[in-house]
C-alpha positions, 0 to 999 in steps of 0.5 A, spaced: 500 500 500 505 505 501 508 503 494 500 505 492 500 511 495 506 513 492 505 512 485 498 516 487 501 521 489 506 522 484 500 522 479 496 528 483 502 532 483 503 531 475 495 533 474 496 539 479 502 541 476 500 541 468 493 545 469 494 551 466 487 554 467 487 560 470 480 562 469 476 562 474 468 559 473 463 563 477 461 557 482 468 557 484 467 564 488 461 560 492 465 554 494 467 555 502 474 550 501 474 550 509 468 546 509 470 538 512 466 535 505 465 539 498 462 536 493 461 539 486 456 535 482 454 538 474 455 535 467 459 531 465 465 536 461 463 543 465 469 544 468 468 540 475 476 537 475 479 543 472 476 547 478 478 542 483 485 542 480 485 549 480 484 549 488 489 544 489 494 548 485 493 554 489 493 551 496 500 553 499 500 545 502 506 541 499 504 535 494 505 529 499 498 533 503 494 534 497 492 528 493 488 528 487 484 521 485 479 519 480 475 514 483 475 511 475 483 510 475 484 502 474 490 502 480 485 503 484 479 499 483 479 494 487 480 498 493 476 501 498 476 510 498 476 509 505 483 505 506 485 510 501 483 516 504 486 512 511 492 511 509 493 518 506 492 521 512 497 516 516 502 519 512 500 525 513 494 528 508 490 533 509 487 534 502 484 529 499 480 530 492 476 524 489 473 525 481 468 521 478 465 519 486 459 515 481 464 510 479 465 508 486 461 503 488 458 504 494 461 511 495 455 514 499 458 509 505 465 511 503 464 517 503 461 518 510 466 513 514 471 518 511 467 524 513 465 520 520 472 517 521 477 520 519 480 528 519 481 530 512 478 535 508 475 531 502 473 535 495 469 530 491 466 531 484 461 527 481 454 527 475 448 531 476 444 524 476 447 523 483 441 523 488 445 525 495 440 527 498 436 520 498 443 516 498 444 511 503 449 515 507 445 521 506 451 526 503 447 532 503 447 533 512 455 532 511 457 535 504 456 542 502 454 541 495 455 546 489 451 544 482 455 546 476 452 549 470 456 550 463 460 556 461 454 562 461 454 567 455 458 572 460 463 567 462 464 565 454 465 572 452 470 573 457 474 567 455 473 568 447 475 576 449 479 576 455 475 581 458 472 582 465 465 583 465 460 583 470 453 578 472 447 582 474 440 579 477 434 578 473 431 583 477 437 588 475 435 586 467 428 587 468 428 593 470 434 596 468 436 592 461 437 598 456 442 602 461 446 594 462 446 593 454 448 599 452 454 599 458 456 592 454 455 594 447 462 599 449 465 592 450 463 587 445 458 586 439 454 580 442 451 578 437 457 577 433 459 572 437 452 569 441 450 564 435 457 561 436 455 560 444 449 557 441 452 552 437 459 551 441 460 555 447 456 551 453 462 546 455 469 549 456 473 544 452 470 549 446 477 553 448 481 547 447 480 545 440 473 548 437 474 544 431 472 538 433 467 541 438 461 537 436 465 531 435 467 532 442 460 533 445 456 527 441 463 522 444 461 526 451 454 525 451 454 518 449 459 517 455 453 519 460 448 514 457 452 509 456 456 509 462 455 514 467 447 513 468 448 505 468 453 506 474 448 510 478 441 507 476 443 500 475 440 500 468 440 494 463 443 495 456 436 495 452 434 501 456 440 505 454 437 504 446 431 506 449 434 513 452 437 513 445 431 514 442 428 518 446 434 523 445 433 523 438 426 524 439 427 530 441 431 533 434 424 533 431 420 537 435 419 545 436 420 543 442 417 537 444 410 538 448 409 531 452 404 526 451 405 520 454 401 515 450 404 518 443 411 517 446 411 511 449 408 508 442 413 512 438 419 509 442 417 502 445 416 503 452 411 503 457 409 509 461 411 508 468 418 506 465 418 512 460 417 517 466 423 514 470 427 514 463 425 522 463 427 522 470 434 520 468 435 524 462 433 530 466 439 528 472 443 527 467 443 534 464 441 531 458 434 533 458 431 539 461 423 537 463 418 543 464 412 542 468 406 546 467 403 551 472 397 555 471 396 560 476 393 558 481 393 551 479 398 548 482 403 544 478 400 538 474 403 531 476 407 530 469 412 533 465 409 538 460 415 540 455 422 537 453 428 540 451 435 538 451 439 541 456 443 546 452 442 549 445 449 546 443 445 539 444 441 541 439 447 542 434 450 535 436 444 531 436 440 534 431 441 534 423 437 541 422 436 545 429 430 549 429 432 556 431 425 557 435 427 551 440 434 553 441 432 560 443 427 557 447 432 552 450 438 557 452 433 562 456 430 556 460 437 553 461 440 560 463 434 561 468 434 555 472 441 557 475 437 560 481 430 560 478 424 556 478 421 556 471 415 552 468 411 552 463 405 556 461 400 556 456 399 564 455 406 566 454 411 561 454 414 562 461 413 563 468 418 564 472 418 564 479 410 565 480 410 572 477 414 573 471 411 571 464 416 570 458 415 570 450 421 568 447 422 569 440 426 573 434 427 581 434 419 582 431 416 578 436 410 582 439 407 583 445 400 580 442 400 574 445 401 577 452 399 583 452 394 584 458 398 580 463 401 584 468 409 582 469 409 580 462 416 580 457 418 579 450 425 576 450 427 577 442 433 574 439 437 578 433 437 585 438 442 589 441 438 594 444 431 593 447 426 598 450 420 597 455 419 591 457 422 588 450 429 585 452 434 581 448 436 574 449 443 575 449 443 579 455 440 573 460 446 571 458 449 574 463 445 572 469 451 569 472 
């Protein structure tokens, strides 16, 4: 085991030293790494590993006191995480980072034992599909969990242009969007980059090799469906095939209004299992399932509309990405960070129970929502808005 720890420390030191990214994502400013156990959960490819290695690199500790491992490393495939952690602490270790935690069998119990029996500070990352609050060890009471989104349009521009740009709350955008947009126009041309972001800008690996971005994205999502979700939900191979059928089906929608009976026939699975698959893909950050909420009536028991999780997925999976669907997917994805978004029969979306939004192109009017309070048109292909008509791109500055 001593030789194994030496090997792990050598590998960890190499990875920490090779981490060259200096850009700090939005969520890194909110994490308290002094807590005993911190978890980062989110879609594969959104930058969790980079954030962990950045933190370890910045820690003023000798390399032998900080250890990075990935739970899918072949060197530790037959070992318990607790035993590795115990050995690391025995030799003076202080900070243990465990990547891809969902690849480890019984990781909930392992983390619970590390938390309860050792003095190490632990950082772990895992799939957005992890059900920590319902797990055997109830990690939600022990770990401080941060849910990680992909790049916002603001972050994409910061990386692309080398500029530092501010973020704004939804309340600030709604009340002061013309002034905000005017100030940002002095820094960049928003429409010059927005379509690139919608197509290729959500995952940070765009900046590693943008020419192969969509191919890499499709491969990344296939790993989620074929490896990550089955490892978490103990699925059979035929179920994986059905998940892929569901994803492809969304390519032919503008967007997909759910009819469970019709969907069940098209995919060839029973209704109750269909609900389960939609939940799996939503947890895995491949779907965004919206529930309907009519004012005063409460939530319906089933999702009302389905979107692919972010606009980039439409370009990776669909031969002909529909512009209207891509716009809506962008809006829902970016508002879902910190806000409750529901499908609405009046307008397109009800946000936080009181703001109604209609999404469209630059000529979109208030016709469908003209008699509704707190209603807004969100329009693509405009730099500046006026009154209650707001540019779509500006919502990319919410985080």
